[in-house]
LOFIKOL-524037 format. One record per residue: residue number from 1; x, y, z of N, C-alpha, C in turn. Coordinates in pm, whole numbers. Example, Ala and Ser with C-alpha at 12.3 -4.5 7.8 and 13.67 -1.06 7.14 Angstrom:
2
+-----+--------+--------+--------+--------+--------+--------+--------+--------+--------+
: num :     nX :     nY :     nZ :    caX :    caY :    caZ :     cX :     cY :     cZ :
+-----+--------+--------+--------+--------+--------+--------+--------+--------+--------+
:   1 :   1319 :   -569 :    780 :   1230 :   -450 :    780 :   1320 :   -330 :    780 :
:   2 :   1285 :   -225 :    708 :   1367 :   -106 :    714 :   1290 :      3 :    787 :
+-----+--------+--------+--------+--------+--------+--------+--------+--------+--------+
END
This chain:
248
+-----+--------+--------+--------+--------+--------+--------+--------+--------+--------+
: num :     nX :     nY :     nZ :    caX :    caY :    caZ :     cX :     cY :     cZ :
+-----+--------+--------+--------+--------+--------+--------+--------+--------+--------+
:   1 :  13572 :  13707 :   9765 :  13522 :  13739 :   9895 :  13525 :  13640 :  10017 :
:   2 :  13564 :  13601 :  10085 :  13576 :  13495 :  10195 :  13454 :  13598 :  10325 :
:   3 :  13364 :  13521 :  10374 :  13310 :  13594 :  10481 :  13235 :  13452 :  10618 :
:   4 :  13288 :  13493 :  10731 :  13250 :  13406 :  10815 :  13176 :  13484 :  10876 :
:   5 :  13035 :  13375 :  10904 :  12908 :  13446 :  10969 :  12879 :  13369 :  11103 :
:   6 :  12842 :  13425 :  11229 :  12793 :  13343 :  11315 :  12653 :  13365 :  11341 :
:   7 :  12587 :  13249 :  11307 :  12446 :  13278 :  11387 :  12438 :  13256 :  11524 :
:   8 :  12355 :  13354 :  11607 :  12401 :  13291 :  11766 :  12302 :  13205 :  11784 :
:   9 :  12296 :  13124 :  11900 :  12205 :  13001 :  11915 :  12081 :  13074 :  11969 :
:  10 :  12094 :  13206 :  12008 :  11990 :  13256 :  12084 :  11865 :  13314 :  11984 :
:  11 :  11963 :  13361 :  11835 :  11870 :  13381 :  11682 :  11832 :  13258 :  11664 :
:  12 :  11837 :  13132 :  11641 :  11786 :  13027 :  11591 :  11694 :  12928 :  11681 :
:  13 :  11705 :  12919 :  11777 :  11653 :  12874 :  11897 :  11550 :  12914 :  11964 :
:  14 :  11478 :  12876 :  12067 :  11419 :  12970 :  12159 :  11532 :  12911 :  12289 :
:  15 :  11557 :  12968 :  12317 :  11627 :  12949 :  12459 :  11591 :  12917 :  12604 :
:  16 :  11441 :  12985 :  12616 :  11371 :  12906 :  12722 :  11298 :  12806 :  12728 :
:  17 :  11327 :  12719 :  12561 :  11267 :  12582 :  12591 :  11365 :  12455 :  12541 :
:  18 :  11392 :  12420 :  12601 :  11496 :  12310 :  12545 :  11478 :  12245 :  12424 :
:  19 :  11591 :  12278 :  12343 :  11575 :  12153 :  12205 :  11458 :  12228 :  12133 :
:  20 :  11454 :  12358 :  12094 :  11352 :  12381 :  12027 :  11401 :  12523 :  11927 :
:  21 :  11405 :  12491 :  11829 :  11444 :  12542 :  11677 :  11321 :  12645 :  11705 :
:  22 :  11363 :  12782 :  11667 :  11284 :  12911 :  11677 :  11267 :  12905 :  11499 :
:  23 :  11148 :  12793 :  11480 :  11155 :  12813 :  11295 :  11142 :  12936 :  11221 :
:  24 :  11051 :  13035 :  11237 :  11004 :  13148 :  11198 :  11174 :  13235 :  11188 :
:  25 :  11245 :  13258 :  11254 :  11369 :  13326 :  11295 :  11453 :  13258 :  11190 :
:  26 :  11469 :  13114 :  11201 :  11558 :  13069 :  11100 :  11550 :  13049 :  10964 :
:  27 :  11345 :  13085 :  10944 :  11353 :  13106 :  10813 :  11435 :  13227 :  10760 :
:  28 :  11428 :  13318 :  10829 :  11421 :  13434 :  10757 :  11584 :  13458 :  10761 :
:  29 :  11660 :  13379 :  10878 :  11792 :  13383 :  10835 :  11873 :  13323 :  10729 :
:  30 :  11803 :  13226 :  10702 :  11803 :  13121 :  10576 :  11785 :  13208 :  10458 :
:  31 :  11671 :  13284 :  10407 :  11636 :  13366 :  10321 :  11711 :  13470 :  10276 :
:  32 :  11778 :  13500 :  10391 :  11869 :  13603 :  10348 :  12038 :  13561 :  10313 :
:  33 :  12074 :  13452 :  10383 :  12190 :  13386 :  10348 :  12159 :  13348 :  10208 :
:  34 :  12066 :  13280 :  10122 :  12030 :  13264 :  10004 :  12058 :  13374 :   9900 :
:  35 :  12033 :  13472 :   9933 :  12042 :  13624 :   9876 :  12224 :  13644 :   9876 :
:  36 :  12309 :  13572 :   9928 :  12439 :  13656 :   9968 :  12518 :  13628 :   9834 :
:  37 :  12597 :  13688 :   9813 :  12704 :  13674 :   9746 :  12891 :  13632 :   9798 :
:  38 :  12935 :  13532 :   9713 :  13051 :  13545 :   9785 :  13110 :  13391 :   9877 :
:  39 :  13177 :  13365 :   9920 :  13216 :  13222 :  10029 :  13155 :  13293 :  10122 :
:  40 :  13091 :  13210 :  10173 :  13055 :  13210 :  10301 :  13058 :  13095 :  10391 :
:  41 :  13128 :  13155 :  10509 :  13095 :  12999 :  10607 :  13026 :  13035 :  10730 :
:  42 :  12942 :  12968 :  10762 :  12831 :  13012 :  10857 :  12869 :  12887 :  10997 :
:  43 :  12862 :  12982 :  11091 :  12916 :  12909 :  11260 :  12792 :  12913 :  11306 :
:  44 :  12678 :  12778 :  11385 :  12578 :  12866 :  11469 :  12604 :  12801 :  11614 :
:  45 :  12586 :  12883 :  11701 :  12619 :  12837 :  11869 :  12484 :  12729 :  11885 :
:  46 :  12489 :  12715 :  12040 :  12403 :  12598 :  12047 :  12269 :  12659 :  12118 :
:  47 :  12226 :  12772 :  12139 :  12098 :  12812 :  12229 :  12050 :  12674 :  12285 :
:  48 :  11926 :  12691 :  12301 :  11874 :  12565 :  12368 :  11871 :  12424 :  12365 :
:  49 :  11995 :  12415 :  12252 :  11986 :  12226 :  12256 :  12176 :  12232 :  12301 :
:  50 :  12270 :  12289 :  12245 :  12411 :  12274 :  12330 :  12419 :  12254 :  12512 :
:  51 :  12378 :  12437 :  12535 :  12391 :  12474 :  12654 :  12324 :  12398 :  12716 :
:  52 :  12183 :  12400 :  12761 :  12145 :  12325 :  12842 :  12190 :  12164 :  12908 :
:  53 :  12221 :  12125 :  12770 :  12295 :  11948 :  12789 :  12443 :  11962 :  12857 :
:  54 :  12532 :  12049 :  12802 :  12670 :  12056 :  12838 :  12644 :  12139 :  12986 :
:  55 :  12552 :  12195 :  13052 :  12531 :  12265 :  13186 :  12513 :  12134 :  13265 :
:  56 :  12421 :  12041 :  13221 :  12370 :  11928 :  13295 :  12491 :  11823 :  13347 :
:  57 :  12612 :  11835 :  13237 :  12728 :  11759 :  13266 :  12812 :  11820 :  13303 :
:  58 :  12838 :  11955 :  13353 :  12922 :  12013 :  13413 :  13067 :  12024 :  13303 :
:  59 :  12994 :  12094 :  13206 :  13100 :  12065 :  13065 :  13071 :  12228 :  13026 :
:  60 :  13237 :  12267 :  13043 :  13199 :  12398 :  12999 :  13343 :  12423 :  12884 :
:  61 :  13407 :  12568 :  12846 :  13506 :  12581 :  12801 :  13632 :  12536 :  12877 :
:  62 :  13644 :  12525 :  13002 :  13752 :  12495 :  13101 :  13722 :  12382 :  13165 :
:  63 :  13594 :  12329 :  13210 :  13561 :  12217 :  13264 :  13581 :  12101 :  13193 :
:  64 :  13629 :  11981 :  13201 :  13629 :  11877 :  13110 :  13548 :  11766 :  13198 :
:  65 :  13517 :  11685 :  13068 :  13448 :  11545 :  13121 :  13470 :  11428 :  13065 :
:  66 :  13503 :  11320 :  13099 :  13535 :  11180 :  13054 :  13429 :  11085 :  13062 :
:  67 :  13332 :  11124 :  13102 :  13158 :  11048 :  13059 :  13133 :  11052 :  12879 :
:  68 :  13160 :  10957 :  12852 :  13134 :  10913 :  12676 :  12969 :  10933 :  12658 :
:  69 :  12905 :  10887 :  12731 :  12742 :  10928 :  12738 :  12727 :  11095 :  12736 :
:  70 :  12764 :  11153 :  12815 :  12755 :  11292 :  12810 :  12798 :  11354 :  12710 :
:  71 :  12917 :  11334 :  12674 :  12978 :  11345 :  12557 :  12861 :  11333 :  12438 :
:  72 :  12848 :  11232 :  12436 :  12744 :  11184 :  12277 :  12625 :  11296 :  12336 :
:  73 :  12546 :  11278 :  12446 :  12440 :  11358 :  12460 :  12452 :  11517 :  12403 :
:  74 :  12547 :  11588 :  12437 :  12582 :  11688 :  12392 :  12612 :  11733 :  12240 :
:  75 :  12693 :  11648 :  12164 :  12716 :  11659 :  12022 :  12614 :  11586 :  11952 :
:  76 :  12514 :  11514 :  12035 :  12389 :  11460 :  11916 :  12305 :  11598 :  11961 :
:  77 :  12282 :  11656 :  12069 :  12184 :  11799 :  12075 :  12221 :  11863 :  11977 :
:  78 :  12360 :  11914 :  11933 :  12388 :  11989 :  11859 :  12413 :  11943 :  11714 :
:  79 :  12416 :  11806 :  11719 :  12399 :  11744 :  11564 :  12268 :  11813 :  11524 :
:  80 :  12137 :  11813 :  11603 :  12060 :  11794 :  11589 :  11993 :  11947 :  11519 :
:  81 :  12080 :  12008 :  11597 :  12065 :  12164 :  11558 :  12090 :  12220 :  11441 :
:  82 :  12175 :  12154 :  11425 :  12310 :  12159 :  11259 :  12205 :  12109 :  11162 :
:  83 :  12130 :  12022 :  11142 :  12070 :  11942 :  11080 :  11941 :  12032 :  11038 :
:  84 :  11892 :  12076 :  11187 :  11773 :  12218 :  11116 :  11842 :  12357 :  11040 :
:  85 :  11948 :  12393 :  11072 :  12016 :  12485 :  11012 :  12074 :  12457 :  10848 :
:  86 :  12161 :  12360 :  10854 :  12200 :  12261 :  10701 :  12029 :  12262 :  10617 :
:  87 :  11920 :  12209 :  10692 :  11814 :  12149 :  10602 :  11747 :  12301 :  10542 :
:  88 :  11785 :  12412 :  10659 :  11653 :  12510 :  10643 :  11740 :  12548 :  10479 :
:  89 :  11912 :  12619 :  10498 :  11957 :  12651 :  10381 :  11949 :  12556 :  10295 :
:  90 :  11958 :  12434 :  10277 :  11945 :  12323 :  10160 :  11785 :  12345 :  10084 :
:  91 :  11668 :  12388 :  10155 :  11528 :  12429 :  10107 :  11549 :  12557 :  10035 :
:  92 :  11630 :  12635 :  10044 :  11622 :  12768 :   9983 :  11770 :  12740 :   9900 :
:  93 :  11821 :  12656 :   9838 :  11907 :  12600 :   9717 :  12008 :  12650 :   9762 :
:  94 :  12058 :  12647 :   9879 :  12192 :  12701 :   9963 :  12271 :  12597 :   9955 :
:  95 :  12397 :  12577 :   9886 :  12500 :  12421 :   9922 :  12523 :  12420 :  10054 :
:  96 :  12456 :  12396 :  10137 :  12509 :  12365 :  10244 :  12563 :  12233 :  10326 :
:  97 :  12679 :  12210 :  10403 :  12740 :  12110 :  10400 :  12759 :  12098 :  10603 :
:  98 :  12755 :  12018 :  10634 :  12789 :  12025 :  10800 :  12940 :  11980 :  10820 :
:  99 :  12989 :  12040 :  10935 :  13089 :  12046 :  10936 :  13080 :  12016 :  11135 :
: 100 :  13120 :  11839 :  11179 :  13118 :  11842 :  11304 :  13244 :  11901 :  11376 :
: 101 :  13265 :  11957 :  11450 :  13409 :  11973 :  11525 :  13446 :  11847 :  11639 :
: 102 :  13377 :  11766 :  11645 :  13445 :  11692 :  11786 :  13481 :  11560 :  11656 :
: 103 :  13464 :  11558 :  11566 :  13530 :  11462 :  11439 :  13666 :  11527 :  11351 :
: 104 :  13722 :  11704 :  11401 :  13838 :  11715 :  11360 :  13900 :  11806 :  11452 :
: 105 :  13811 :  11846 :  11562 :  13959 :  11950 :  11661 :  13937 :  11877 :  11724 :
: 106 :  14033 :  11951 :  11827 :  14095 :  11925 :  11969 :  14195 :  12020 :  12050 :
: 107 :  14169 :  11987 :  12172 :  14242 :  12061 :  12239 :  14401 :  11967 :  12275 :
: 108 :  14506 :  12114 :  12298 :  14606 :  12005 :  12362 :  14570 :  12015 :  12557 :
: 109 :  14680 :  11954 :  12606 :  14686 :  12021 :  12741 :  14705 :  12139 :  12821 :
: 110 :  14739 :  12223 :  12738 :  14761 :  12345 :  12744 :  14620 :  12429 :  12735 :
: 111 :  14541 :  12366 :  12679 :  14436 :  12435 :  12607 :  14430 :  12509 :  12459 :
: 112 :  14530 :  12459 :  12418 :  14540 :  12586 :  12255 :  14424 :  12494 :  12188 :
: 113 :  14335 :  12523 :  12055 :  14278 :  12454 :  12013 :  14341 :  12461 :  11862 :
: 114 :  14319 :  12290 :  11796 :  14368 :  12264 :  11671 :  14214 :  12262 :  11619 :
: 115 :  14183 :  12309 :  11492 :  14063 :  12315 :  11419 :  14130 :  12333 :  11262 :
: 116 :  14112 :  12182 :  11203 :  14190 :  12225 :  11087 :  14114 :  12287 :  10985 :
: 117 :  14161 :  12401 :  10893 :  14072 :  12461 :  10774 :  14121 :  12435 :  10669 :
: 118 :  14189 :  12326 :  10634 :  14172 :  12269 :  10545 :  14038 :  12205 :  10434 :
: 119 :  14003 :  12158 :  10551 :  13834 :  12078 :  10489 :  13750 :  12152 :  10448 :
: 120 :  13726 :  12301 :  10561 :  13647 :  12410 :  10539 :  13697 :  12452 :  10386 :
: 121 :  13817 :  12460 :  10334 :  13863 :  12614 :  10248 :  13863 :  12483 :  10158 :
: 122 :  13855 :  12372 :  10135 :  13827 :  12256 :  10021 :  13675 :  12313 :   9993 :
: 123 :  13567 :  12269 :  10092 :  13433 :  12294 :  10047 :  13392 :  12452 :   9964 :
: 124 :  13459 :  12531 :  10016 :  13461 :  12656 :   9963 :  13473 :  12670 :   9809 :
: 125 :  13592 :  12606 :   9821 :  13611 :  12594 :   9686 :  13563 :  12542 :   9565 :
: 126 :  13525 :  12434 :   9642 :  13377 :  12342 :   9529 :  13271 :  12433 :   9565 :
: 127 :  13245 :  12559 :   9602 :  13134 :  12593 :   9611 :  13038 :  12548 :   9685 :
: 128 :  13088 :  12490 :   9803 :  12967 :  12445 :   9911 :  12991 :  12581 :  10044 :
: 129 :  12850 :  12559 :  10132 :  12882 :  12656 :  10262 :  12898 :  12578 :  10348 :
: 130 :  13010 :  12564 :  10381 :  13051 :  12488 :  10558 :  12953 :  12548 :  10608 :
: 131 :  12861 :  12469 :  10717 :  12807 :  12486 :  10804 :  12848 :  12450 :  10936 :
: 132 :  12963 :  12545 :  11064 :  13005 :  12449 :  11160 :  12900 :  12503 :  11270 :
: 133 :  12980 :  12434 :  11382 :  12864 :  12463 :  11540 :  12947 :  12424 :  11651 :
: 134 :  12942 :  12522 :  11746 :  13019 :  12493 :  11894 :  12995 :  12366 :  11898 :
: 135 :  13070 :  12269 :  12017 :  13059 :  12151 :  12006 :  13167 :  12102 :  12137 :
: 136 :  13148 :  11976 :  12153 :  13212 :  11903 :  12273 :  13308 :  11845 :  12191 :
: 137 :  13485 :  11882 :  12201 :  13597 :  11830 :  12176 :  13672 :  11807 :  12275 :
: 138 :  13742 :  11651 :  12229 :  13868 :  11619 :  12325 :  13970 :  11719 :  12345 :
: 139 :  13977 :  11725 :  12449 :  14149 :  11785 :  12526 :  14213 :  11685 :  12615 :
: 140 :  14341 :  11684 :  12549 :  14414 :  11606 :  12653 :  14419 :  11670 :  12796 :
: 141 :  14400 :  11534 :  12905 :  14442 :  11589 :  13036 :  14320 :  11604 :  13087 :
: 142 :  14188 :  11614 :  12987 :  14044 :  11694 :  13091 :  13911 :  11618 :  13011 :
: 143 :  13942 :  11537 :  12936 :  13846 :  11447 :  12866 :  13789 :  11514 :  12763 :
: 144 :  13701 :  11567 :  12790 :  13610 :  11650 :  12675 :  13562 :  11831 :  12742 :
: 145 :  13572 :  11930 :  12622 :  13548 :  12068 :  12659 :  13485 :  12068 :  12549 :
: 146 :  13400 :  12239 :  12593 :  13316 :  12288 :  12488 :  13435 :  12359 :  12414 :
: 147 :  13415 :  12364 :  12279 :  13443 :  12437 :  12177 :  13352 :  12564 :  12109 :
: 148 :  13340 :  12661 :  12199 :  13223 :  12753 :  12111 :  13208 :  12782 :  11980 :
: 149 :  13116 :  12820 :  11943 :  13100 :  12886 :  11828 :  13183 :  12995 :  11792 :
: 150 :  13170 :  13123 :  11883 :  13290 :  13192 :  11887 :  13403 :  13170 :  11849 :
: 151 :  13490 :  13092 :  11968 :  13585 :  13069 :  11916 :  13618 :  12980 :  11784 :
: 152 :  13530 :  12946 :  11723 :  13563 :  12859 :  11585 :  13545 :  13000 :  11443 :
: 153 :  13448 :  13043 :  11517 :  13478 :  13205 :  11442 :  13572 :  13274 :  11378 :
: 154 :  13648 :  13271 :  11539 :  13809 :  13391 :  11538 :  13867 :  13241 :  11454 :
: 155 :  13910 :  13125 :  11477 :  14019 :  13026 :  11426 :  13948 :  13025 :  11268 :
: 156 :  13866 :  13032 :  11178 :  13823 :  13027 :  11064 :  13911 :  13155 :  11019 :
: 157 :  13805 :  13254 :  11058 :  13843 :  13383 :  10994 :  14003 :  13390 :  11000 :
: 158 :  14082 :  13365 :  11081 :  14257 :  13394 :  11082 :  14308 :  13278 :  10953 :
: 159 :  14228 :  13182 :  10977 :  14300 :  13054 :  10899 :  14238 :  13057 :  10721 :
: 160 :  14116 :  13116 :  10726 :  14069 :  13146 :  10580 :  14109 :  13291 :  10524 :
: 161 :  14177 :  13368 :  10586 :  14202 :  13492 :  10574 :  14082 :  13565 :  10528 :
: 162 :  13990 :  13573 :  10606 :  13805 :  13580 :  10584 :  13868 :  13759 :  10550 :
: 163 :  13763 :  13820 :  10497 :  13794 :  13960 :  10471 :  13658 :  14001 :  10550 :
: 164 :  13566 :  13946 :  10583 :  13434 :  13997 :  10667 :  13383 :  13897 :  10768 :
: 165 :  13354 :  13969 :  10885 :  13329 :  13871 :  10981 :  13191 :  13948 :  11017 :
: 166 :  13129 :  13845 :  11086 :  13004 :  13894 :  11140 :  12937 :  13831 :  11221 :
: 167 :  12857 :  13840 :  11336 :  12809 :  13815 :  11431 :  12658 :  13840 :  11464 :
: 168 :  12528 :  13747 :  11462 :  12459 :  13775 :  11443 :  12363 :  13760 :  11601 :
: 169 :  12339 :  13837 :  11664 :  12240 :  13808 :  11771 :  12148 :  13875 :  11812 :
: 170 :  12060 :  13841 :  11919 :  11931 :  13894 :  11956 :  11943 :  14047 :  11971 :
: 171 :  12039 :  14115 :  11969 :  12040 :  14255 :  11996 :  12114 :  14316 :  11878 :
: 172 :  12039 :  14458 :  11897 :  12087 :  14514 :  11754 :  12270 :  14585 :  11731 :
: 173 :  12323 :  14513 :  11852 :  12472 :  14552 :  11846 :  12498 :  14532 :  11989 :
: 174 :  12601 :  14525 :  12051 :  12655 :  14572 :  12159 :  12599 :  14673 :  12262 :
: 175 :  12549 :  14696 :  12349 :  12474 :  14756 :  12411 :  12530 :  14804 :  12560 :
: 176 :  12525 :  14963 :  12572 :  12588 :  15032 :  12662 :  12535 :  15025 :  12761 :
: 177 :  12539 :  15041 :  12896 :  12483 :  15072 :  13021 :  12337 :  15143 :  13019 :
: 178 :  12289 :  15234 :  12887 :  12203 :  15298 :  12900 :  12082 :  15207 :  12788 :
: 179 :  12137 :  15106 :  12721 :  12056 :  15049 :  12631 :  12111 :  15091 :  12467 :
: 180 :  12193 :  15136 :  12482 :  12217 :  15197 :  12365 :  12307 :  15137 :  12258 :
: 181 :  12353 :  15098 :  12153 :  12404 :  15020 :  12042 :  12570 :  15107 :  12080 :
: 182 :  12664 :  15016 :  12105 :  12796 :  15110 :  12127 :  12843 :  15104 :  11961 :
: 183 :  12871 :  15196 :  11912 :  12920 :  15232 :  11774 :  13044 :  15129 :  11743 :
: 184 :  13151 :  15169 :  11794 :  13261 :  15054 :  11772 :  13360 :  15038 :  11914 :
: 185 :  13446 :  14900 :  11940 :  13455 :  14913 :  12045 :  13616 :  14845 :  11969 :
: 186 :  13711 :  14923 :  12054 :  13878 :  14874 :  11993 :  13924 :  14831 :  12124 :
: 187 :  13840 :  14845 :  12255 :  13923 :  14823 :  12364 :  13825 :  14728 :  12454 :
: 188 :  13877 :  14680 :  12539 :  13755 :  14541 :  12597 :  13738 :  14612 :  12745 :
: 189 :  13842 :  14689 :  12805 :  13813 :  14728 :  12914 :  13724 :  14846 :  12934 :
: 190 :  13708 :  14916 :  12813 :  13649 :  15057 :  12766 :  13501 :  14993 :  12811 :
: 191 :  13428 :  14875 :  12775 :  13300 :  14853 :  12785 :  13282 :  14729 :  12867 :
: 192 :  13392 :  14656 :  12973 :  13380 :  14565 :  13047 :  13268 :  14547 :  13132 :
: 193 :  13243 :  14718 :  13154 :  13111 :  14683 :  13294 :  12965 :  14688 :  13231 :
: 194 :  12956 :  14706 :  13080 :  12843 :  14739 :  13051 :  12804 :  14564 :  12941 :
: 195 :  12878 :  14450 :  12994 :  12857 :  14353 :  12908 :  12794 :  14218 :  12999 :
: 196 :  12725 :  14245 :  13024 :  12629 :  14136 :  13146 :  12646 :  14000 :  13125 :
: 197 :  12581 :  13923 :  13195 :  12545 :  13744 :  13182 :  12478 :  13767 :  13056 :
: 198 :  12446 :  13665 :  13000 :  12360 :  13574 :  12926 :  12225 :  13537 :  13006 :
: 199 :  12078 :  13601 :  12963 :  11958 :  13578 :  13040 :  11951 :  13416 :  13073 :
: 200 :  11992 :  13375 :  12938 :  11964 :  13209 :  12976 :  12093 :  13099 :  12967 :
: 201 :  12085 :  12963 :  13006 :  12175 :  12915 :  13004 :  12284 :  12925 :  12923 :
: 202 :  12436 :  13008 :  12904 :  12539 :  12995 :  12823 :  12624 :  12942 :  12914 :
: 203 :  12727 :  12880 :  12809 :  12832 :  12769 :  12914 :  12980 :  12833 :  12836 :
: 204 :  12946 :  12950 :  12793 :  13064 :  13001 :  12699 :  13104 :  13167 :  12720 :
: 205 :  13067 :  13209 :  12805 :  13091 :  13320 :  12828 :  13018 :  13445 :  12796 :
: 206 :  12879 :  13412 :  12718 :  12835 :  13520 :  12652 :  12882 :  13637 :  12554 :
: 207 :  12808 :  13754 :  12581 :  12876 :  13893 :  12479 :  13033 :  13851 :  12518 :
: 208 :  13042 :  13865 :  12668 :  13185 :  13922 :  12667 :  13313 :  13847 :  12583 :
: 209 :  13298 :  13704 :  12624 :  13357 :  13629 :  12560 :  13344 :  13674 :  12409 :
: 210 :  13233 :  13708 :  12327 :  13266 :  13692 :  12189 :  13299 :  13848 :  12180 :
: 211 :  13323 :  13963 :  12269 :  13401 :  14089 :  12232 :  13556 :  14029 :  12221 :
: 212 :  13614 :  13993 :  12341 :  13715 :  13931 :  12361 :  13772 :  13883 :  12266 :
: 213 :  13742 :  13781 :  12204 :  13762 :  13672 :  12089 :  13777 :  13788 :  11965 :
: 214 :  13696 :  13904 :  11906 :  13657 :  13940 :  11817 :  13769 :  14029 :  11797 :
: 215 :  13825 :  14105 :  11933 :  13957 :  14177 :  11903 :  14077 :  14167 :  11921 :
: 216 :  14066 :  14011 :  11874 :  14199 :  13950 :  11855 :  14260 :  13905 :  11705 :
: 217 :  14088 :  13919 :  11660 :  14166 :  13922 :  11491 :  14192 :  14050 :  11431 :
: 218 :  14262 :  14027 :  11293 :  14329 :  14092 :  11242 :  14186 :  14233 :  11149 :
: 219 :  14123 :  14136 :  11090 :  13978 :  14157 :  11054 :  13885 :  14206 :  11148 :
: 220 :  13812 :  14341 :  11062 :  13736 :  14378 :  11172 :  13596 :  14289 :  11146 :
: 221 :  13492 :  14324 :  11268 :  13390 :  14189 :  11275 :  13297 :  14307 :  11326 :
: 222 :  13150 :  14258 :  11294 :  13038 :  14358 :  11324 :  12944 :  14272 :  11414 :
: 223 :  12876 :  14325 :  11529 :  12790 :  14229 :  11568 :  12660 :  14318 :  11539 :
: 224 :  12554 :  14246 :  11552 :  12412 :  14294 :  11467 :  12329 :  14226 :  11513 :
: 225 :  12216 :  14229 :  11499 :  12068 :  14168 :  11485 :  12003 :  14163 :  11412 :
: 226 :  11920 :  14035 :  11369 :  11859 :  13960 :  11278 :  11800 :  14077 :  11141 :
: 227 :  11760 :  14197 :  11185 :  11655 :  14234 :  11128 :  11817 :  14333 :  11052 :
: 228 :  11918 :  14287 :  11081 :  12046 :  14404 :  10977 :  12155 :  14286 :  10919 :
: 229 :  12076 :  14108 :  10955 :  12166 :  14072 :  10851 :  12171 :  14073 :  10693 :
: 230 :  12085 :  14102 :  10639 :  12072 :  14122 :  10490 :  12188 :  14229 :  10475 :
: 231 :  12164 :  14326 :  10544 :  12293 :  14441 :  10561 :  12457 :  14432 :  10519 :
: 232 :  12430 :  14325 :  10649 :  12588 :  14276 :  10665 :  12643 :  14225 :  10536 :
: 233 :  12562 :  14091 :  10475 :  12607 :  14035 :  10364 :  12589 :  14061 :  10248 :
: 234 :  12531 :  14221 :  10274 :  12535 :  14304 :  10105 :  12616 :  14416 :  10137 :
: 235 :  12720 :  14394 :  10231 :  12838 :  14439 :  10245 :  12832 :  14568 :  10334 :
: 236 :  12728 :  14630 :  10390 :  12711 :  14694 :  10516 :  12789 :  14645 :  10656 :
: 237 :  12832 :  14739 :  10707 :  12842 :  14748 :  10856 :  12790 :  14767 :  10967 :
: 238 :  12684 :  14714 :  10989 :  12590 :  14732 :  11045 :  12595 :  14715 :  11235 :
: 239 :  12506 :  14788 :  11333 :  12550 :  14695 :  11481 :  12667 :  14808 :  11528 :
: 240 :  12782 :  14716 :  11597 :  12841 :  14766 :  11692 :  12976 :  14700 :  11555 :
: 241 :  13056 :  14768 :  11542 :  13199 :  14770 :  11455 :  13297 :  14712 :  11580 :
: 242 :  13366 :  14618 :  11600 :  13459 :  14537 :  11702 :  13610 :  14529 :  11613 :
: 243 :  13710 :  14606 :  11636 :  13827 :  14613 :  11554 :  13924 :  14680 :  11662 :
: 244 :  14048 :  14636 :  11618 :  14122 :  14680 :  11720 :  14185 :  14841 :  11668 :
: 245 :  14270 :  14907 :  11733 :  14291 :  15071 :  11748 :  14357 :  15093 :  11595 :
: 246 :  14423 :  15025 :  11503 :  14521 :  15005 :  11448 :  14394 :  14964 :  11298 :
: 247 :  14297 :  14920 :  11288 :  14168 :  14890 :  11181 :  14098 :  14990 :  11151 :
: 248 :  14055 :  15026 :  11040 :  14011 :  15139 :  10974 :  13846 :  15123 :  10988 :
+-----+--------+--------+--------+--------+--------+--------+--------+--------+--------+
END
């Protein structure tokens, strides 16, 4: 069984303090992952590392830059966070290895994304745990743009034919207007009004973008909080289930 797990940047970093890892939260997540069984791919967001750097250079998933120094700054920030995540996992004997999107992924001039899954599939076959992250990637005609962790989750889930997809955020699920967890989402427009902006700098669209992307998947996805990570990894469906109408 193959599981693709997204660790939100707001889960593993302090989004109010630039380039600050939330060590306690990362330790808890690494402990939970160390207890998991089956093939696992981890993707993490940018949090206080990638988003401020990208915002400073005016780079989003739609607006690019040809400033090589700025591109390197964003990539280096994400590399620092990725090293922290991989390190925390390896400290718990999880055979984690980094996957750096800038070197393998790109976008065409129409915005279509190419992210070869073969390296990740080979890592899984050799019993490694690939750890990818949101990053800046080259885009034809635009220099470089942001490839979000959420998009990477959907790309890898499709190409690896994942059995399960989980998105661990700072909230226990997708919340409605009254702050209650929505049990299931199968239509974006039905919940669009409840999906607000991220409180901290986020150049990739916040929760709304996550839900739009997850609804494109054939595989049902769960959106949940850190306290529910073990439940998800042990086979449960905590938080909000995001699935098309035809998915049980």
